[in-house]
N, C-alpha and C positions, 0 to 999 in steps of 0.2 A: 422728425418724429412730437417739434411744437406746433404743430397743427391741430395735433389731437387732442390738445389743450383745450381747444375751443370748439364749439358746439358749431354744427353743419346745417344752415340753415339757407333755400333760396340758395344753393349753389356757391354758398361765403363760409368761409370759416370765421366765427364771431365771439367775441369772450361770452361767456355764459353773467344773465344779470344779477342773479343772485350774488347774496356777500357770501354763502358758502361754496367751500371747494371739496371735490372729491377726489383723494388719493386712490391712486392705481397702484395696487402691489403685486410684485411675483410672489405667488406664491411657496417658491421652493425658496428663495434667498430671504424673503421680506424684503425685498431693495424696494422703495418706492419708484416705480416706472414714470408715473404722471402725476401731477397734480391739478385737475380739471376743474376751469371755474361751472358752477353748477349753472342750469337753467331754472328760472321761475316761471308762472304762470305768463309771465309777458311774449317771453320767449315760447314758449309752449303755442301761444296765438297767432304768434307770427309765423310758425314752422307748420300749422295750418293751414294758416290763409296761404303760403306759397304756394304749398301743396293742394289747396281747391283752385286756385290759379291754375298752377301748370296741369291739373289733369283735365279741363277742360281742353285743351290744346292736345295734349296726348292722345286721347279717346279719340283724335280723328284723323291722326296719323297713321297713314297704310300698314297693314301688315304686313307687308314685306320692309319698309322700313324700319318698323319695330326689330324685327325680324336680324336684320344688321346690325342693329344695334347690341343685342345679344349675341352675335358672333364677334363683335368686336370683345364684348366684356370679356368672354372666355379668352381672347388673347392676351388683353391685360392682365387677366388673373394669372397666365402661364409666365409672363412676362415676368410678374413679380411674386414668384410663385415663392421664393426664399424668404422674404419680407413677409408674408403672410404666415408662412410655418413659423416663423422665429416670433411673431405675435402669439401665435396661439398656445409654444412651448412657452411663454416668459410669463406670457397673462393669463391662461386657464390652469397653468400645470400640465397640459398635452403632453404626456413622452412623443418623441418623436413620429413615431410607430403609427401613434391615433391620431398627430397633427397631418400626417400624409395620408390616411385614411380621410378626412375631414375635408381636405380639399380637395379630394379628387369627390367625393360625396358630392361638394357644392359645386363643382362643376357639374357631374350627371343632372343636377337638380335648374341650373340654367340651361342647358345645353336639351333640356325637356321641355323647360318653359319658352323655349325662342320657338317655337311649333306651335304652341298657344294662338297665336296671333290665328292663325288659317284655322282654328279650329272652333273659333267662335261663333257655329252655326245656328241658325233659327230653323224651324220646323212650319209646315203648311199645314194647316190640318182643314178637315172637314167642317162646313158651318151648317147651321139650322133651317138656313135661310136660303131660297134658290138664288142661283148664280152671284155668290157670293165665298168667300173664301176667308180663313182666319190664320193671320202669321204672328208667330212668335218670334220675335225679337232678342238675343241674347246681348247684355249693355253694360259695363262697366258701373260697378258701384259707387265711384267717386273716390274717397280717401280713404284707408285702410289704415287703421292705429296695429303697429308690432310692438310687441313687448319681447324682446329677446331674451334670452337666457343666457347660463355663466356653464354648462357642463360641453356643449357643441354648440358656442357660440354663433363661431359662422356659418355653419351645415344647419343648424333650427332657424337661423334669422332670414337666408338666404333662403330657406324653403317657406316662408311668408311670404319675401319681397320679389322674389323675382316669378312667382306665379300673379299674384297682384299686380305688377307693373306690363306684365306681359298682354293680358287677359282688360287692359288699358284706364285702371288707376294708379293713384298716387298712393306714396306712402311717408309717415312718421315714426320713426323708430327712436324708441324710447329703449337702451339697451342695459342689459343687467349693471348693477354698482360692482360687483366684481370684475368684468371683463366689458366696461365702456367701450374701448378699441373694437375688438374682433366681435362682438353681436352690435356693432352701430356705427363707430365712426369710418372704421378700416370700410366698414360695406358703401357709407355712403362716400367716399374716396373713391371706390371700386367704378361705382356708376357712373360718377364725376369725368374718371379719367376715360374711360369707354365711351363718355361724347353722349350721355343720354341730359335729357333740358334738363337748365338751375329747376329747382324747385318740385321736382316727381319722387326726389327720393331726399326726406331732409332727417335730422340724427339729435334728439334733445338730450343731453345727460345730464341728470339728477335722482337724487335722491325718493324712493318711491312715498316719502314722506311728507315731499313738497310738492311735488308733480302727478305723484300716483294716481289721485282722486281723480283730476282736474285731466289728466290723458284719456282716461277711460268716460268721463261723462262730458268731455267736450260734445260741443253739437254738430263740430266739421265730421269727425270720421263715422261712416257705415256699418263699420265692422271692424271690432277689437281681436288681433289673435294673441293668442299668450301660450306660452309654454313654460310649465315650471308647476309650480307645487298646487296640491291638491287643496291646499287651504288656501293660497292665495286666488287660485283660479275662479274656486265661490263666490270669492270676495266683487272680483272682477266682474262673472255673470251676473251677482244681485245688481249692483253700478249699472250694468250696463243693460239690465233689463228696465230701470227705472226710464229709460229713455226709449225703449223699444228699440234699443242696437243689436247687430246680431253678433255673435261671437264665434270665435274658434279655437277652442280648447284643448291644448294634450296637456295632461297633468301628471300625477304619477303612477306609477306601476305596482305589481305586486304579482309577481313572474314568478312560478313553479318550471323547473327541468324534470321529465318522469325518465326513469331507465329503468325497462324493461330486462327478462333475463334471454331473451335473445340479443340484445346491444352486445358491440362492439364496447366493450365495458374502455378501454384504454383510450380509443377515439371520447366516447362519451366524458368522462374523465378529464381530459385533454379539452373540449369543446364547455365542460364547464368551467373550468379554472379559467377559462377565456373569458367565459360570460357573465363569470363572478367579479372578475379584480380587473377588467380593461376600465381602462380611462378609473383607476381607482374603485371601481362599483359606483361611481357617481353618473350612472345614466338612467332613466326610468324604466330600461328594456333588461338591467343588469338583474341577472338572478338571485331572488329573496329566499328562495326553497328549492331546494334538491328530492328528489322521493326517486328511491332505490327500489326495487323488489329486493327480498331476502335473499334469493338463491346469489346475486353477485354483489351483495350490501360492502363484507368485507375485500372483495377484488376491487370494488371500485374507491372505496375508503383508502386504499393502499394508495391505489392512481391518483388518486386526488391528490395527496400528501407528496406521493415523490413530485408531481408537473410543479406544484406550487413551492415545494424547498426548491426549485431551479429558481424562479422567476428571481430577476434583478428586479431591485427597489434603487430607488434615489434620485440622480440628477435626470429631469426629462429630456434634458439635450443631448446624451448619447446614446448612441444607435439602440445598443443591445438593452435598455432599461425598459423594462416592462409596466413596472409600478413607479406612478411620481407622486405628488404630494398631494393632499386635498385642498380644497379649493382654501377656507382659511380656519381663525382659530374655532370659530364654532364650529363649523364641523367636526373640526378633532375632538372639541369637546362632545360635542353629541354620539360620536360615535364612542 
């Protein structure tokens, strides 16, 4: 666990250069899991430089070599599954059910990404000039900046990192402050243990107020991937636009479920309970509104109440707990 008190840059665990520390809490027990020495802009420069240097060689690696490393990554994750599950539970407040689901979805992303090196096909198109042809090549962008979220930290960080690497890029991850391990440091460790080259995956942990703007505005990354709130995403898009960087933004959701009169009402109610309360509703795809036609309204409401009343709340590490803790005190106060 001690290695997670540091930054992960160019294949090395090093103490952050900032004078500040980031406290990593267990949201259920309020126990401090780690005190992490934060990164500053000097560390950020070092991470982006390492990623830039590593990417040049990585882009020339054969598709077969890339693919074999992803196969090894899946093997490493399966071997370290219990450690990964444990961190998802104690750091992000995931129930065991949710942590298992997140682990499997992360494996699926990596498995799919392992096919990308062989799918980087170009195109030959006709030319307006006689005896000529136009060739279109697909090339890596270079360095990708990934800002990880706290709600599905491993899955959503891996969803950006694995495809980026599979298509010949390198990454620098800034994990969420509430989940610095599962949305960043653990990811760096997994890729390192699988044998990926040093510098290809780097992780800088720090408050957005100290390195957030610099992470986005830095001249090295060609694209910023962010999953999180709409408000923060707007700010990232604005800052990236000033330097003509591309962005990939997955922001807040506002989701409706519609129940019609020919629905299986009990199954619809069960699905609604899952959609509303899974991971305490802290998901962009969680239900915000349930619209039920009048003909089945009373039956639906009663079924919804019946299912909800049976949900077990409490310790997320227990197998039958469905609702665990909210991520922090701010979330409690807001709700």
